[in-house]
C-alpha positions as CSV (number, residue, x, y, z in Angstrom):
1,X,12.4,15.3,7.8
2,X,15.5,16.2,10.3
3,X,18.6,18.1,9.3
4,X,21.2,16.3,8.4
5,X,19.3,14.7,6.0
6,X,17.6,18.1,3.8
7,X,21.7,18.9,3.9
8,X,22.8,15.6,3.2
9,X,19.8,16.3,0.2
10,X,21.0,19.3,-0.9
11,X,24.5,19.2,-1.3
12,X,24.5,17.4,-4.3
13,X,22.4,20.7,-6.1
14,X,24.6,22.7,-4.1
15,X,27.9,22.1,-5.5
16,X,26.9,22.0,-9.0
17,X,26.0,25.8,-8.4
18,X,28.9,26.5,-6.9
19,X,31.0,24.6,-9.4
20,X,29.5,26.2,-12.5
21,X,29.7,29.9,-10.6
22,X,33.3,28.9,-10.3
23,X,33.8,27.5,-13.8
24,X,31.9,31.0,-15.4
25,X,34.4,33.1,-12.8
26,X,37.0,30.5,-14.1
27,X,36.9,30.9,-18.4
28,X,35.4,35.1,-18.5
29,X,38.6,35.3,-16.5
30,X,40.8,33.5,-19.2
31,X,38.7,34.9,-22.3
32,X,40.0,38.4,-23.6
33,X,43.5,37.1,-23.8
34,X,45.0,35.0,-26.4
35,X,48.7,33.2,-25.0
36,X,48.5,31.0,-22.9
37,X,50.6,31.7,-19.6
38,X,48.4,35.5,-19.8
39,X,44.9,32.8,-19.4
40,X,46.2,30.1,-17.4
41,X,47.5,32.9,-14.6
42,X,44.1,35.0,-15.4
43,X,42.3,31.6,-14.6
44,X,44.3,31.5,-11.8
45,X,44.5,34.8,-10.2
46,X,40.0,35.3,-10.5
47,X,39.9,31.4,-9.2
48,X,41.9,33.5,-5.5
49,X,39.2,36.3,-5.7
50,X,36.4,34.3,-6.6
51,X,37.4,31.4,-2.8
52,X,37.9,35.0,-1.2
53,X,34.6,36.1,-2.1
54,X,32.7,33.0,-1.4
55,X,34.1,31.2,1.3
56,X,31.4,29.1,1.5
57,X,31.5,27.9,-2.3
58,X,34.7,27.4,-2.2
59,X,33.9,25.2,1.6
60,X,31.9,23.1,-0.5
61,X,33.4,22.0,-3.6
62,X,36.3,21.1,-0.8
63,X,35.9,19.9,2.2
64,X,32.2,19.8,2.5
65,X,32.2,17.7,-1.2
66,X,35.3,15.5,0.7
67,X,33.0,14.2,3.9
68,X,29.7,13.5,1.2
69,X,31.6,10.0,1.2
70,X,31.7,8.8,-2.5
71,X,29.9,10.7,-4.7
72,X,31.0,13.5,-2.7
73,X,34.6,12.3,-3.8
74,X,33.7,11.7,-7.0
75,X,32.7,15.2,-7.4
76,X,36.0,16.5,-6.0
77,X,37.8,14.9,-7.9
78,X,35.5,16.5,-11.6
79,X,37.0,19.9,-9.6
80,X,40.3,18.3,-9.8
81,X,40.4,17.3,-13.6
82,X,38.2,20.6,-14.9
83,X,41.6,22.5,-13.6
84,X,43.9,20.2,-14.0
85,X,42.7,21.0,-17.8
86,X,43.5,24.7,-17.5
87,X,46.5,23.5,-17.4
88,X,47.6,21.2,-19.7
89,X,48.1,22.7,-22.9
90,X,50.9,24.6,-20.5
91,X,53.0,21.2,-22.2
92,X,53.4,23.8,-25.2
93,X,55.6,25.6,-23.8
94,X,57.5,24.0,-22.3
95,X,61.3,24.9,-23.4
96,X,63.4,22.0,-25.5
97,X,60.3,20.5,-25.5
98,X,60.8,17.3,-22.5
99,X,57.7,15.5,-21.2
100,X,56.5,16.4,-17.6
101,X,54.8,13.0,-15.5
102,X,51.7,12.3,-16.3
103,X,51.2,13.6,-12.9
104,X,51.9,17.3,-13.2
105,X,48.9,18.9,-13.9
106,X,46.2,16.7,-10.8
107,X,49.1,17.4,-8.5
108,X,49.4,20.7,-9.1
109,X,45.3,21.9,-8.9
110,X,45.6,18.8,-5.7
111,X,47.7,21.5,-4.4
112,X,46.1,24.4,-4.8
113,X,42.6,23.7,-3.9
114,X,44.1,22.1,-0.4
115,X,45.7,25.2,0.1
116,X,42.2,27.5,-0.4
117,X,40.7,24.6,1.5
118,X,42.6,25.1,4.6
119,X,43.0,29.0,4.7
120,X,39.3,29.2,3.7
121,X,38.4,26.4,6.4
122,X,40.7,29.1,8.6
123,X,38.6,32.2,8.5
124,X,41.6,33.3,6.0
125,X,39.5,33.1,2.3
126,X,40.7,37.2,2.7
127,X,44.6,36.4,3.0
128,X,44.8,34.0,-0.5
129,X,44.6,37.3,-2.7
130,X,47.7,37.8,-1.6
131,X,48.7,35.1,-2.6
132,X,48.5,34.7,-5.6
133,X,51.4,35.8,-7.8
134,X,53.4,33.6,-5.9
135,X,50.2,30.6,-6.7
136,X,51.1,31.2,-10.7
137,X,53.8,31.6,-10.3
138,X,54.0,27.6,-8.7
139,X,51.3,26.7,-11.4
140,X,53.2,27.8,-13.7
141,X,57.2,27.2,-13.1
142,X,56.9,23.1,-15.1
143,X,55.9,24.7,-18.3
144,X,57.9,28.2,-18.2
145,X,60.7,27.6,-16.0
146,X,61.0,30.3,-12.6
147,X,62.2,33.1,-14.4
148,X,58.9,33.7,-17.2
149,X,56.8,32.4,-14.5
150,X,57.6,34.1,-12.0
151,X,57.1,37.8,-14.1
152,X,54.1,36.2,-15.6
153,X,52.9,36.5,-11.6
154,X,54.1,39.2,-10.2
155,X,51.8,40.9,-13.3
156,X,49.2,39.6,-11.3
157,X,49.3,40.9,-7.9
158,X,46.2,41.6,-5.2
């Protein structure tokens, strides 16, 4: 069996292992928090630490997944859906009950996954830790407003 065939056959398993590890990291980080903003911020910070310390896993979840055709894209979409799901609860935090566009969570999750993927692919995974407060603020602003999102983000420095 040639090397590319072996790696093709191994991709589904290695993706699932990396995805499960990321999920565990996020769930454990959120577990001790009571309020959604703190849960979300802790999950985001944990995911960025995971990316900074596990760049090969992140490559598997992002650029490698997209390079594996329909099957890989479906797995990548599952990653985005998982990350988006953690943000949906934030809709209840909106001041005044204003509705957000239906694509909000997918757009936020996709944007951050792309940012992380680019940094990892450029060999800059460790630099992600310094972005933690900004990423948290970006992700939470639609739900909490800029000032409150900035305050929550500032509590999660590198």
